[in-house]
All heavy atoms as an XYZ file, in Angstrom:
1010
protein
N       9.064      1.072     27.753
C      10.449      1.370     27.681
C      10.811      1.970     26.315
O      10.300      1.542     25.368
C      11.280      0.056     27.835
C      12.747      0.253     27.815
S      13.566     -1.269     28.317
C      15.208     -0.819     28.094
N      11.626      3.036     26.401
C      11.918      3.779     25.130
C      12.933      3.030     24.309
O      13.796      2.249     24.854
C      12.305      5.194     25.396
O      13.603      5.212     25.850
N      13.008      3.337     23.064
C      14.045      2.713     22.154
C      15.413      3.313     22.559
O      15.534      4.422     23.008
C      13.873      3.130     20.738
C      12.878      2.331     19.973
C      12.839      2.718     18.513
O      13.819      2.588     17.827
O      11.763      3.124     18.078
N      16.462      2.417     22.494
C      17.779      2.778     22.690
C      18.700      2.199     21.609
O      18.594      0.987     21.353
C      18.339      2.352     24.035
C      19.761      2.787     24.360
C      20.158      2.860     25.768
N      19.561      3.835     26.614
C      19.616      5.168     26.572
N      20.239      5.648     25.530
N      19.079      5.996     27.405
N      19.574      2.959     21.058
C      20.499      2.402     19.975
C      21.866      2.773     20.367
O      22.162      3.855     20.940
C      20.101      3.098     18.660
C      18.664      2.830     18.234
N      18.283      1.693     17.594
C      17.514      3.583     18.450
C      17.006      1.766     17.360
N      16.554      2.860     17.886
N      22.755      1.869     20.013
C      24.198      2.071     20.389
C      25.031      1.926     19.214
O      24.646      1.287     18.195
C      24.620      1.090     21.508
O      24.492     -0.201     21.083
C      23.912      1.340     22.786
N      26.284      2.385     19.266
C      27.248      2.226     18.185
C      28.545      2.793     18.566
O      28.786      3.178     19.710
N      29.458      2.861     17.567
C      30.745      3.429     17.839
C      31.725      3.273     16.674
O      31.306      2.850     15.597
N      32.899      3.617     16.918
C      33.939      3.573     15.925
C      34.614      2.244     15.777
O      34.356      1.295     16.661
C      35.082      4.650     16.196
S      35.987      4.301     17.695
N      35.506      2.009     14.828
C      36.190      0.727     14.606
C      37.010      0.310     15.795
O      37.053     -0.805     16.162
C      37.033      0.877     13.359
C      37.733     -0.342     12.885
C      36.823     -1.497     12.565
C      38.608     -0.014     11.636
N      37.767      1.252     16.422
C      38.678      0.762     17.472
C      38.014      0.730     18.855
O      38.653      0.253     19.767
C      39.897      1.717     17.496
S      39.594      3.431     18.134
N      36.794      1.329     18.991
C      36.118      1.238     20.282
C      36.329      2.456     21.219
O      35.828      2.533     22.279
N      37.209      3.355     20.756
C      37.493      4.505     21.573
C      36.336      5.406     21.675
O      36.157      6.075     22.759
C      38.642      5.346     20.969
N      35.407      5.460     20.764
C      34.245      6.215     20.734
C      33.031      5.337     20.728
O      32.850      4.490     19.873
C      34.122      7.320     19.578
C      32.810      8.064     19.648
C      35.347      8.103     19.488
N      32.173      5.450     21.781
C      30.894      4.773     21.783
C      29.803      5.816     21.940
O      30.006      6.778     22.619
C      30.864      3.782     23.020
C      31.822      2.627     22.935
C      31.477      1.616     21.818
N      30.173      1.025     22.027
C      29.476      0.322     21.127
N      29.982      0.257     19.900
N      28.340     -0.065     21.459
N      28.626      5.482     21.404
C      27.492      6.419     21.599
C      26.258      5.642     21.967
O      26.142      4.439     21.699
C      27.313      7.345     20.385
C      27.020      6.630     19.087
C      25.784      6.137     18.801
C      28.081      6.415     18.209
C      25.489      5.491     17.637
C      27.828      5.797     17.019
C      26.503      5.280     16.746
O      26.251      4.621     15.522
N      25.285      6.345     22.502
C      23.977      5.809     22.768
C      22.911      6.849     22.371
O      23.155      8.053     22.555
C      23.855      5.534     24.324
O      22.603      5.055     24.594
N      21.861      6.403     21.763
C      20.782      7.330     21.312
C      19.512      6.888     21.985
O      19.171      5.647     21.868
C      20.702      7.387     19.823
C      21.954      7.927     19.232
C      19.533      8.162     19.403
C      22.236      7.710     17.771
N      18.903      7.804     22.669
C      17.569      7.453     23.331
C      16.497      7.892     22.310
O      16.362      9.061     22.016
C      17.466      8.149     24.604
N      15.708      6.937     21.919
C      14.566      7.325     20.961
C      14.708      6.741     19.671
O      15.613      6.090     19.285
N      13.711      7.101     18.809
C      13.577      6.590     17.445
C      14.624      7.210     16.598
O      14.904      8.389     16.649
C      12.187      6.866     16.933
C      11.809      6.169     15.650
C      10.375      6.312     15.336
C       9.977      5.884     13.962
N      10.617      4.715     13.438
N      15.168      6.451     15.613
C      16.119      6.909     14.647
C      15.382      7.393     13.398
O      14.346      6.778     13.044
C      17.120      5.865     14.243
C      17.947      5.157     15.325
C      18.720      4.028     14.771
C      18.876      6.281     15.927
N      15.889      8.381     12.714
C      15.342      8.832     11.459
C      15.716      7.879     10.394
O      16.528      7.000     10.570
N      15.107      7.898      9.238
C      15.489      6.989      8.108
C      16.886      7.243      7.629
O      17.365      8.362      7.817
C      14.394      7.229      7.081
C      13.991      8.629      7.335
C      14.098      8.840      8.787
N      17.431      6.331      6.997
C      18.800      6.531      6.348
C      18.665      7.339      5.067
O      17.833      7.123      4.199
C      19.443      5.186      6.141
C      20.755      5.478      5.318
C      19.654      4.422      7.365
N      19.509      8.337      4.954
C      19.662      9.126      3.756
C      20.984      8.973      3.158
O      21.972      8.908      3.875
C      19.410     10.637      4.085
C      19.679     11.512      2.873
C      18.001     10.934      4.644
N      21.012      8.688      1.830
C      22.271      8.583      1.159
C      22.724      9.984      0.590
O      21.989     10.426     -0.264
N      23.842     10.435      0.955
C      24.344     11.735      0.469
C      25.525     11.441     -0.522
O      26.523     10.791     -0.110
C      24.761     12.651      1.569
S      25.361     14.206      0.874
N      25.381     11.909     -1.703
C      26.336     11.668     -2.825
C      27.204     12.819     -3.146
O      27.841     12.834     -4.209
C      25.550     11.144     -4.025
C      24.767      9.909     -3.750
N      25.275      8.621     -4.050
C      23.565      9.694     -3.241
C      24.374      7.719     -3.675
N      23.332      8.395     -3.300
N      27.215     13.839     -2.291
C      28.045     15.069     -2.573
C      29.500     14.680     -2.560
O      29.904     13.632     -1.985
C      27.747     16.160     -1.495
S      28.570     15.916      0.019
N      30.253     15.487     -3.166
C      31.777     15.259     -3.298
C      32.406     15.190     -1.947
O      33.393     14.367     -1.836
C      32.466     16.240     -4.192
O      32.327     17.591     -3.692
N      32.083     15.961     -0.986
C      32.662     15.925      0.308
C      32.362     14.551      1.058
O      33.318     13.999      1.575
C      32.136     17.106      1.241
C      32.641     18.420      0.900
C      32.210     19.475      1.849
O      31.513     19.226      2.790
N      32.594     20.712      1.590
N      31.204     14.140      1.024
C      30.789     12.828      1.603
C      31.599     11.680      0.909
O      32.128     10.729      1.567
C      29.403     12.608      1.598
S      28.445     13.631      2.812
N      31.650     11.745     -0.424
C      32.358     10.684     -1.180
C      33.903     10.709     -0.782
O      34.408      9.688     -0.616
C      32.178     10.919     -2.632
C      30.865     10.420     -3.149
C      30.659     10.443     -4.571
N      30.784     11.734     -5.224
C      31.851     12.174     -5.926
N      32.882     11.362     -6.131
N      31.857     13.397     -6.446
N      34.469     11.895     -0.647
C      35.899     11.940     -0.309
C      36.132     11.468      1.105
O      37.132     10.846      1.339
C      36.399     13.380     -0.433
C      36.574     13.830     -1.956
C      37.211     15.084     -2.022
N      37.214     15.604     -3.472
C      38.215     15.294     -4.290
N      39.157     14.468     -3.946
N      38.125     15.640     -5.552
N      35.234     11.713      1.976
C      35.489     11.323      3.343
C      35.282      9.769      3.534
O      36.027      9.180      4.253
C      34.537     11.918      4.330
C      34.793     11.657      5.781
C      33.837     12.180      6.785
O      32.684     12.464      6.484
N      34.310     12.410      7.959
N      34.426      9.169      2.845
C      34.095      7.798      3.079
C      34.560      6.812      1.911
O      34.639      5.662      2.165
C      32.510      7.517      3.180
O      31.923      7.858      1.972
C      31.974      8.392      4.352
N      34.823      7.354      0.762
C      35.260      6.568     -0.379
C      34.050      6.109     -1.162
O      34.263      5.459     -2.266
N      32.909      6.360     -0.699
C      31.691      5.953     -1.513
C      30.652      7.064     -1.239
O      30.876      8.216     -1.507
C      31.174      4.601     -1.020
C      30.192      3.928     -1.970
C      30.363      3.979     -3.346
C      29.183      3.129     -1.526
C      29.528      3.432     -4.196
C      28.319      2.469     -2.358
C      28.532      2.548     -3.678
N      29.449      6.835     -0.713
C      28.560      7.843     -0.296
C      28.190      7.708      1.137
O      28.353      6.558      1.704
C      27.304      7.857     -1.195
C      26.472      6.673     -1.148
C      25.367      6.538     -0.269
C      26.557      5.622     -2.181
C      24.568      5.464     -0.285
C      25.653      4.573     -2.203
C      24.688      4.465     -1.197
O      23.821      3.401     -1.178
N      27.782      8.729      1.743
C      27.432      8.841      3.172
C      26.020      8.217      3.345
O      25.118      8.580      2.614
C      27.273     10.314      3.507
C      27.971     10.755      4.793
C      29.304     10.646      4.991
C      27.181     11.370      5.779
C      29.877     11.143      6.159
C      27.690     11.848      6.937
C      29.051     11.759      7.178
O      29.590     12.232      8.243
N      25.891      7.330      4.233
C      24.566      6.808      4.580
C      24.425      7.058      6.140
O      25.137      6.509      6.979
C      24.502      5.330      4.385
N      23.406      7.955      6.441
C      23.317      8.402      7.819
C      21.835      8.628      8.193
O      20.963      8.803      7.383
C      24.090      9.723      7.986
N      21.604      8.454      9.501
C      20.294      8.711     10.098
C      20.302      9.865     10.969
O      21.310     10.012     11.804
C      19.832      7.458     10.858
N      19.374     10.759     10.995
C      19.340     11.947     11.766
C      18.726     11.579     13.140
O      17.729     10.854     13.176
C      18.573     13.099     11.173
C      19.242     13.671     10.007
O      20.533     13.502      9.843
N      18.551     14.488      9.278
N      19.286     12.168     14.233
C      18.733     12.028     15.492
C      18.784     13.422     16.233
O      19.712     14.183     15.933
C      19.536     10.891     16.402
C      19.446      9.583     15.699
C      20.946     11.362     16.603
N      17.917     13.699     17.192
C      18.075     14.880     17.966
C      19.421     15.015     18.652
O      19.834     13.995     19.273
C      16.844     14.872     18.906
C      15.935     13.820     18.323
C      16.752     12.838     17.585
N      20.036     16.133     18.613
C      21.293     16.330     19.375
C      21.164     15.955     20.815
O      22.009     15.301     21.381
C      21.761     17.702     19.231
C      22.372     18.070     17.958
C      22.997     19.511     18.028
N      23.381     19.990     16.664
C      24.072     21.098     16.426
N      24.479     21.765     17.489
N      24.318     21.425     15.248
N      20.039     16.269     21.413
C      19.792     16.017     22.853
C      19.668     14.503     23.185
O      19.927     14.108     24.302
C      18.618     16.761     23.349
N      19.410     13.663     22.166
C      19.247     12.284     22.396
C      20.577     11.487     22.339
O      20.568     10.314     22.643
C      18.251     11.716     21.339
N      21.589     12.180     21.870
C      22.956     11.533     21.623
C      23.868     11.662     22.918
O      24.097     12.762     23.322
C      23.635     12.138     20.468
C      25.023     11.620     20.103
C      24.995     10.165     19.651
C      25.614     12.475     19.015
N      24.296     10.567     23.451
C      25.213     10.474     24.592
C      26.504      9.831     24.068
O      26.433      8.883     23.402
C      24.740      9.665     25.746
O      23.486     10.221     26.245
N      27.655     10.465     24.390
C      28.917      9.943     23.961
C      29.800      9.491     25.088
O      29.898     10.165     26.114
C      29.731     11.103     23.222
C      29.409     11.464     21.851
C      30.199     12.750     21.425
C      29.641     10.331     20.946
N      30.435      8.352     24.892
C      31.529      7.910     25.702
C      32.797      7.971     24.871
O      32.824      7.554     23.728
C      31.367      6.475     26.200
C      30.245      6.284     27.105
C      30.041      4.819     27.461
O      31.032      4.020     27.489
O      28.834      4.425     27.738
N      33.877      8.529     25.462
C      35.109      8.668     24.642
C      35.041      9.914     23.768
O      35.729     10.023     22.771
N      34.358     10.953     24.276
C      34.251     12.158     23.478
C      35.582     12.876     23.247
O      35.765     13.577     22.206
C      33.273     13.173     24.132
N      36.532     12.546     24.075
C      37.825     13.159     23.918
C      38.525     12.639     22.628
O      39.524     13.259     22.073
C      38.719     12.968     25.118
C      39.113     11.480     25.414
C      38.013     10.718     26.201
O      36.948     11.331     26.540
O      38.190      9.480     26.360
N      38.061     11.434     22.095
C      38.728     10.941     20.885
C      38.002     11.400     19.648
O      38.431     11.170     18.530
C      38.610      9.377     20.931
N      36.876     12.188     19.755
C      36.136     12.687     18.581
C      36.882     13.974     18.177
O      37.096     14.885     18.984
C      34.663     12.863     18.947
C      34.006     13.613     17.676
C      34.019     11.682     19.266
N      37.185     14.054     16.914
C      37.689     15.234     16.343
C      36.673     15.863     15.437
O      36.024     15.085     14.692
C      39.057     15.093     15.603
C      40.142     14.703     16.495
C      40.537     15.703     17.444
N      41.639     15.219     18.305
C      41.482     14.525     19.538
N      40.267     14.384     19.894
N      42.430     14.246     20.183
N      36.544     17.180     15.325
C      35.583     17.722     14.436
C      36.312     18.489     13.353
O      37.191     19.264     13.616
C      34.612     18.670     15.194
C      33.739     18.011     16.195
C      33.972     17.660     17.469
C      32.496     17.372     15.856
N      32.874     16.852     17.897
C      31.962     16.691     16.943
C      31.764     17.278     14.592
C      30.782     16.040     16.977
C      30.485     16.573     14.622
C      30.047     15.952     15.807
N      35.905     18.303     12.154
C      36.493     18.959     10.945
C      35.401     19.823     10.427
O      34.380     19.403     10.031
C      36.958     17.893      9.935
C      37.382     18.502      8.652
C      38.436     19.288      8.531
C      36.583     18.295      7.501
C      38.817     19.824      7.320
C      36.963     18.904      6.316
C      38.020     19.638      6.210
O      38.391     20.212      5.041
N      35.781     21.174     10.328
C      34.880     22.096      9.695
C      34.900     21.902      8.228
O      35.880     22.369      7.493
C      35.258     23.529     10.071
C      34.518     24.522      9.338
C      33.580     25.458      9.973
N      32.983     25.231     11.230
C      31.703     25.093     11.436
N      30.791     25.088     10.479
N      31.217     24.973     12.681
N      33.974     21.294      7.596
C      33.973     20.932      6.215
C      33.335     21.943      5.295
O      33.513     21.962      4.102
C      33.295     19.574      5.935
O      31.938     19.624      6.404
N      32.605     22.933      5.882
C      32.042     24.035      5.141
C      31.746     25.112      6.125
O      31.878     25.054      7.306
C      30.709     23.594      4.464
O      29.683     23.368      5.368
N      31.225     26.265      5.617
C      30.893     27.328      6.459
C      29.663     27.122      7.317
O      29.333     27.876      8.233
C      30.671     28.615      5.671
O      29.583     28.460      4.764
N      28.997     25.961      7.044
C      27.776     25.694      7.792
C      27.655     24.315      8.466
O      26.619     24.030      9.055
C      26.504     25.944      6.910
C      26.643     25.171      5.611
C      25.797     25.746      4.461
O      25.705     26.936      4.400
O      25.251     24.905      3.735
N      28.732     23.583      8.405
C      28.641     22.221      8.988
C      29.985     21.675      9.360
O      31.075     22.217      8.868
C      27.985     21.274      7.994
N      29.993     20.726     10.198
C      31.266     19.992     10.544
C      31.042     18.513     10.641
O      29.908     18.036     10.763
C      31.763     20.528     11.923
C      30.741     20.372     13.127
C      31.302     21.041     14.332
O      32.467     21.399     14.436
N      30.426     21.131     15.344
N      32.107     17.786     10.506
C      32.050     16.330     10.494
C      32.851     15.801     11.721
O      34.008     16.145     11.939
C      32.707     15.788      9.232
C      31.841     16.195      7.953
C      32.672     15.928      6.723
N      31.937     16.505      5.622
C      31.046     15.771      4.878
N      30.840     14.518      5.242
N      30.420     16.290      3.846
N      32.288     14.790     12.455
C      33.004     14.219     13.561
C      33.486     12.851     13.216
O      32.867     12.041     12.556
N      34.819     12.548     13.631
C      35.420     11.298     13.367
C      36.316     10.855     14.516
O      36.637     11.727     15.416
C      36.280     11.336     12.082
C      37.395     12.326     12.093
C      38.648     11.895     12.517
C      37.174     13.664     11.848
C      39.744     12.806     12.563
C      38.188     14.555     11.954
C      39.524     14.138     12.268
N      36.605      9.622     14.599
C      37.558      9.122     15.694
C      38.975      9.546     15.348
O      39.461      9.130     14.258
C      37.374      7.595     15.862
S      38.534      6.948     17.090
N      39.672     10.158     16.281
C      41.071     10.550     16.022
C      42.004      9.371     16.073
O      43.090      9.462     15.540
C      41.476     11.561     17.096
N      41.659      8.208     16.633
C      42.439      7.081     16.745
C      42.378      6.246     15.507
O      43.454      5.890     14.917
C      42.019      6.214     17.903
C      42.261      6.900     19.277
O      43.122      7.761     19.422
N      41.497      6.539     20.277
N      41.251      5.905     15.114
C      41.077      4.901     13.943
C      40.534      5.622     12.631
O      40.587      4.985     11.552
C      40.143      3.709     14.322
S      38.495      4.213     14.593
N      40.102      6.833     12.719
C      39.655      7.575     11.540
C      38.239      7.272     11.097
O      37.702      7.773     10.164
N      37.499      6.537     11.906
C      36.040      6.225     11.547
C      35.239      7.510     11.410
O      35.262      8.268     12.396
C      35.471      5.338     12.594
O      36.017      4.030     12.628
N      34.542      7.662     10.345
C      33.622      8.773     10.192
C      32.405      8.387     11.004
O      31.894      7.262     10.946
C      33.174      8.939      8.702
N      31.959      9.306     11.828
C      30.784      9.009     12.683
C      29.588      9.997     12.588
O      28.515      9.557     12.668
C      31.242      9.044     14.145
C      32.266      8.015     14.581
C      32.956      8.261     15.990
C      31.718      6.664     14.582
N      29.875     11.309     12.503
C      28.814     12.309     12.599
C      28.994     13.365     11.483
O      30.088     13.716     11.053
C      28.814     12.998     13.906
C      28.890     12.022     15.062
C      30.062     12.011     15.869
C      27.906     11.241     15.464
C      30.172     11.182     16.974
C      27.923     10.295     16.555
C      29.048     10.365     17.273
N      27.850     13.968     11.079
C      27.722     15.259     10.399
C      26.801     16.077     11.145
O      25.724     15.628     11.518
C      27.238     14.936      8.974
C      27.201     16.127      8.119
C      28.215     16.524      7.274
C      26.139     17.103      7.947
N      27.796     17.713      6.642
C      26.528     18.117      7.071
C      24.878     17.246      8.593
C      25.745     19.231      6.731
C      24.075     18.302      8.226
C      24.526     19.276      7.357
N      27.228     17.364     11.321
C      26.411     18.253     12.157
C      26.217     19.584     11.465
O      27.280     20.340     11.362
C      27.080     18.339     13.513
C      26.281     19.095     14.584
C      26.952     18.943     15.894
O      26.941     17.862     16.434
N      27.604     19.941     16.370
N      25.071     20.021     11.085
C      24.833     21.383     10.537
C      24.804     22.334     11.798
O      24.167     22.023     12.789
N      25.354     23.454     11.585
C      25.406     24.461     12.655
C      24.082     24.848     13.186
O      23.932     25.127     14.385
C      26.252     25.690     12.181
C      27.648     25.456     11.870
O      28.175     24.399     12.340
O      28.244     26.211     11.117
N      23.110     25.029     12.356
C      21.805     25.534     12.706
C      20.852     24.439     13.023
O      19.676     24.772     13.428
C      21.227     26.447     11.624
C      22.167     27.664     11.325
C      22.450     28.571     12.526
O      21.504     28.784     13.358
O      23.575     28.997     12.666
N      21.142     23.171     12.919
C      20.264     22.050     13.028
C      20.260     21.571     14.481
O      21.258     21.595     15.276
C      20.684     20.929     12.198
O      19.827     19.825     12.409
N      19.067     21.193     14.944
C      18.929     20.566     16.285
C      19.103     19.051     16.204
O      18.905     18.328     17.177
C      17.512     20.818     16.851
C      17.292     22.300     17.191
C      18.406     22.834     18.132
O      18.602     22.290     19.162
N      19.017     23.910     17.772
N      19.588     18.558     14.996
C      19.768     17.167     14.794
C      21.292     16.964     14.409
O      21.919     17.822     13.979
C      18.938     16.561     13.627
C      17.441     16.652     13.998
C      16.584     15.966     12.895
O      16.898     16.253     11.708
O      15.700     15.258     13.271
N      21.718     15.691     14.594
C      23.037     15.283     14.149
C      22.845     14.066     13.269
O      22.019     13.237     13.619
C      24.017     14.996     15.320
C      23.489     14.003     16.277
C      25.376     14.691     14.873
N      23.547     13.962     12.222
C      23.490     12.764     11.339
C      24.560     11.759     11.812
O      25.687     12.164     12.020
C      23.792     13.138      9.924
O      22.835     14.030      9.384
N      24.053     10.519     12.062
C      24.998      9.484     12.572
C      25.132      8.443     11.481
O      24.146      7.977     10.881
C      24.420      8.825     13.836
C      25.333      7.739     14.351
C      24.169      9.818     14.897
N      26.367      8.166     11.091
C      26.611      7.167     10.014
C      26.091      5.821     10.295
O      26.232      5.209     11.418
C      28.113      7.033      9.670
C      28.533      8.022      8.541
C      28.621      9.374      9.037
C      29.698      7.493      7.915
N      25.197      5.371      9.353
C      24.371      4.133      9.568
C      25.318      2.953      9.911
O      24.955      2.057     10.669
C      23.479      3.856      8.422
N      26.476      2.835      9.257
C      27.378      1.729      9.458
C      28.010      1.678     10.825
O      28.626      0.618     11.178
N      27.894      2.763     11.562
C      28.537      2.712     12.931
C      27.616      2.175     13.981
O      28.066      1.986     15.118
C      29.017      4.222     13.310
O      27.927      5.050     13.491
N      26.356      1.979     13.696
C      25.374      1.417     14.641
C      25.649     -0.040     14.950
O      26.027     -0.819     14.050
C      23.894      1.612     14.169
C      23.418      2.949     14.365
C      23.307      3.782     13.171
C      22.945      3.485     15.552
C      22.879      5.097     13.309
C      22.474      4.785     15.690
C      22.383      5.541     14.526
N      25.437     -0.429     16.171
C      25.351     -1.846     16.501
C      24.201     -2.426     15.922
O      23.128     -1.762     15.908
C      25.395     -2.024     18.077
C      26.653     -1.502     18.684
O      27.785     -1.458     18.122
O      26.636     -1.127     19.850
N      24.234     -3.683     15.470
C      22.985     -4.349     14.989
C      22.299     -5.074     16.053
O      22.855     -5.545     17.022
C      23.407     -5.300     13.830
C      23.983     -4.503     12.666
C      24.353     -5.347     11.459
O      24.492     -6.646     11.657
O      24.511     -4.843     10.359
N      20.987     -5.272     15.896
C      20.149     -4.905     14.732
C      19.829     -3.448     14.764
O      19.682     -2.905     15.892
C      18.935     -5.736     14.812
C      18.820     -6.007     16.307
C      20.183     -6.046     16.889
N      19.760     -2.717     13.623
C      19.524     -1.280     13.633
C      18.005     -1.027     13.411
O      17.500      0.010     13.848
C      20.271     -0.583     12.533
O      19.839     -1.013     11.305
C      21.756     -0.922     12.737
N      17.390     -1.905     12.573
C      15.955     -1.561     12.162
C      15.879     -0.421     11.183
O      14.880      0.091     10.866
N      17.075      0.022     10.597
C      17.107      1.144      9.712
C      16.746      0.767      8.331
O      17.014     -0.373      7.881
C      18.520      1.755      9.710
C      18.926      2.530     10.984
C      20.461      2.805     10.889
C      18.062      3.697     11.192
N      16.339      1.664      7.548
C      16.069      1.501      6.037
C      16.197      2.872      5.429
O      16.044      3.905      5.931
C      14.722      0.869      5.718
O      13.631      1.748      6.247
N      16.659      2.761      4.147
C      16.859      4.030      3.395
C      15.502      4.587      2.993
O      14.483      3.938      2.798
C      17.584      3.611      1.990
C      19.024      3.791      2.061
C      19.855      2.638      2.383
C      19.707      4.936      1.810
C      21.169      2.723      2.386
C      21.035      5.069      1.851
C      21.773      3.935      2.162
N      15.547      5.940      2.874
C      14.305      6.690      2.464
C      14.529      7.409      1.151
O      13.681      7.418      0.292
C      13.807      7.693      3.509
O      14.827      8.742      3.704
N      15.780      7.975      0.957
C      16.012      8.680     -0.270
C      17.492      9.039     -0.430
O      18.250      8.811      0.539
C      15.168     10.043     -0.352
C      15.441     10.999      0.749
N      14.858     10.884      2.003
C      16.227     12.113      0.727
C      15.289     11.880      2.771
N      16.161     12.635      2.041
N      17.800      9.631     -1.538
C      19.278     10.019     -1.824
C      19.258     11.527     -2.083
O      18.332     12.050     -2.684
C      19.801      9.279     -3.047
C      19.776      7.822     -2.870
N      20.913      7.113     -2.374
C      18.850      6.872     -3.170
C      20.605      5.840     -2.397
N      19.398      5.610     -2.795
N      20.393     12.190     -1.679
C      20.492     13.625     -1.928
C      21.838     13.904     -2.655
O      22.755     13.108     -2.687
C      20.455     14.441     -0.609
C      21.536     13.960      0.396
C      18.976     14.385     -0.003
C      21.584     14.817      1.716
N      21.870     15.046     -3.280
C      23.052     15.575     -4.075
C      23.433     14.488     -5.164
O      24.632     14.267     -5.367
C      24.272     15.914     -3.189
C      23.916     17.043     -2.307
C      23.453     16.909     -0.978
C      23.933     18.408     -2.804
C      23.076     18.014     -0.162
C      23.532     19.438     -1.973
C      23.144     19.232     -0.726
O      22.860     20.325      0.005
N      22.419     13.987     -5.757
C      22.617     12.915     -6.753
C      23.291     13.345     -7.998
O      24.076     12.568     -8.628
C      21.306     12.252     -7.104
S      20.565     11.408     -5.683
N      23.234     14.607     -8.381
C      23.935     15.130     -9.546
C      25.484     15.085     -9.266
O      26.306     15.213    -10.213
C      23.508     16.540     -9.938
O      23.644     17.393     -8.866
C      22.080     16.489    -10.450
N      25.980     15.022     -7.944
C      27.402     15.016     -7.667
C      27.869     13.559     -7.530
O      29.080     13.501     -7.236
C      27.599     15.780     -6.363
C      27.415     17.239     -6.451
O      27.324     17.706     -7.588
O      27.284     17.917     -5.419
N      27.087     12.609     -7.715
C      27.510     11.247     -7.385
C      28.710     10.901     -8.256
O      28.971     11.400     -9.300
C      26.395     10.289     -7.624
C      26.065      9.936     -9.014
C      25.176      8.652     -9.131
C      25.277      8.116    -10.478
N      26.548      7.600    -10.903
N      29.397      9.882     -7.811
C      30.560      9.349     -8.462
C      30.214      8.743     -9.758
O      29.083      8.250     -9.996
N      31.091      8.742    -10.727
C      30.808      8.161    -12.020
C      31.070      6.656    -12.071
O      30.801      5.997    -13.118
C      31.682      8.833    -13.172
C      33.189      8.533    -12.906
O      33.596      7.992    -11.968
O      33.984      9.082    -13.760
N      31.426      6.058    -10.955
C      31.711      4.618    -10.912
C      30.545      3.744    -10.342
O      30.735      2.581    -10.145
C      33.085      4.382    -10.078
C      32.970      4.915     -8.686
C      32.534      4.051     -7.624
C      33.291      6.207     -8.404
C      32.514      4.542     -6.329
C      33.289      6.731     -7.132
C      32.819      5.863     -6.074
N      29.383      4.318    -10.104
C      28.317      3.535     -9.672
C      26.991      4.258    -10.067
O      26.959      5.395    -10.537
C      28.284      3.499     -8.081
C      28.141      4.784     -7.323
C      26.907      5.120     -6.876
C      29.216      5.545     -7.014
C      26.696      6.343     -6.178
C      29.071      6.743     -6.323
C      27.818      7.165     -5.895
O      27.656      8.299     -5.173
N      25.882      3.471    -10.027
C      24.548      3.903    -10.283
C      23.679      3.766     -9.044
O      24.001      2.895     -8.222
C      23.953      3.097    -11.408
C      24.715      3.237    -12.769
C      24.714      4.646    -13.291
O      23.727      5.422    -13.151
O      25.771      5.027    -13.836
N      22.719      4.554     -8.917
C      21.704      4.467     -7.879
C      20.494      3.732     -8.419
O      19.790      4.289     -9.232
C      21.309      5.876     -7.308
C      22.534      6.676     -6.867
C      20.290      5.716     -6.201
C      22.250      8.104     -6.639
N      20.306      2.517     -8.042
C      19.320      1.655     -8.795
C      18.291      1.062     -7.765
O      17.531      0.178     -8.182
C      20.017      0.519     -9.433
O      20.675     -0.270     -8.466
C      20.992      0.975    -10.530
N      18.119      1.668     -6.562
C      17.204      1.055     -5.640
C      15.726      1.594     -5.761
O      14.856      1.151     -5.018
C      17.715      1.312     -4.177
C      17.928      2.777     -3.867
O      17.451      3.710     -4.624
O      18.598      3.065     -2.782
N      15.535      2.534     -6.682
C      14.166      2.993     -6.915
C      13.653      4.068     -5.900
O      12.544      4.503     -6.057
N      14.521      4.427     -5.003
C      14.091      5.444     -3.981
C      14.239      6.865     -4.603
O      14.931      7.053     -5.628
C      14.986      5.337     -2.780
C      14.841      4.059     -1.970
C      15.827      4.036     -0.877
C      13.364      3.950     -1.405
N      13.510      7.861     -4.098
C      13.623      9.177     -4.619
C      15.057      9.719     -4.569
O      15.779      9.398     -3.697
C      12.740     10.041     -3.609
C      11.820      8.989     -2.990
C      12.560      7.714     -2.952
N      15.400     10.482     -5.630
C      16.703     11.065     -5.793
C      16.540     12.586     -5.964
O      15.752     13.007     -6.750
C      17.417     10.458     -7.044
C      17.661      9.027     -6.932
C      18.356      8.531     -8.168
O      18.960      9.210     -8.840
N      18.160      7.145     -8.478
N      17.382     13.323     -5.173
C      17.230     14.827     -5.151
C      18.590     15.427     -5.546
O      19.545     14.837     -5.143
C      16.787     15.339     -3.802
C      15.441     14.792     -3.434
C      15.331     13.667     -2.572
C      14.209     15.337     -3.933
C      14.108     13.203     -2.127
C      12.951     14.806     -3.547
C      12.949     13.714     -2.694
O      11.728     13.238     -2.280
N      18.529     16.587     -6.170
C      19.754     17.280     -6.498
C      20.324     18.015     -5.307
O      21.496     18.266     -5.233
C      19.480     18.344     -7.569
C      19.255     17.706     -8.942
O      19.557     16.511     -9.176
O      18.589     18.427     -9.786
N      19.527     18.283     -4.255
C      19.892     18.940     -3.042
C      19.143     18.225     -1.892
O      18.526     17.306     -2.104
C      19.493     20.394     -3.099
C      20.108     21.211     -4.271
C      19.745     22.609     -4.315
N      20.630     23.625     -3.846
C      21.861     23.729     -3.539
N      22.571     22.616     -3.490
N      22.468     24.785     -3.173
N      19.191     18.836     -0.779
C      18.508     18.337      0.382
C      17.053     18.851      0.327
O      16.859     20.030      0.271
C      19.128     18.755      1.691
C      18.543     18.017      2.921
C      19.119     16.742      3.224
C      17.564     18.478      3.648
C      18.637     16.050      4.306
C      17.055     17.843      4.714
C      17.509     16.560      5.024
O      17.064     15.913      6.085
N      16.106     17.934      0.229
C      14.680     18.462      0.120
C      14.233     19.036      1.461
O      14.517     18.553      2.531
C      13.871     17.119     -0.133
C      14.673     16.030      0.418
C      16.143     16.463      0.300
N      13.632     20.245      1.291
C      13.183     20.958      2.573
C      11.713     20.782      2.736
O      10.912     20.676      1.838
C      13.519     22.454      2.402
C      13.193     23.165      3.707
C      14.950     22.658      2.152
């Protein structure tokens, strides 16, 4: 039997299911992610084709740059997804998964943009950009 992971927004209007293994959690410290969440983005990448949505009509997409958009629940405002235009993957916010997740952090990106009110002290790799 293949892995299946589920999750959703705070109010329950949006639920999702992912068939297959989740990528590791990446912490993004860019100013856009901090403004959207109030801290930093912690998300796991999954293939777009593996993601199934219930309540898709409640998902709103915000074009946050010329190359990506962010998905959130229009009812409760929960941040759920980040999607690069050219990517075959979608980033799903780690906090939106139902537990147990089995997730763990692998690294941090855009660390030079991190907020001045916290330190990254977990010993994981830190990058100024997204490592390719």
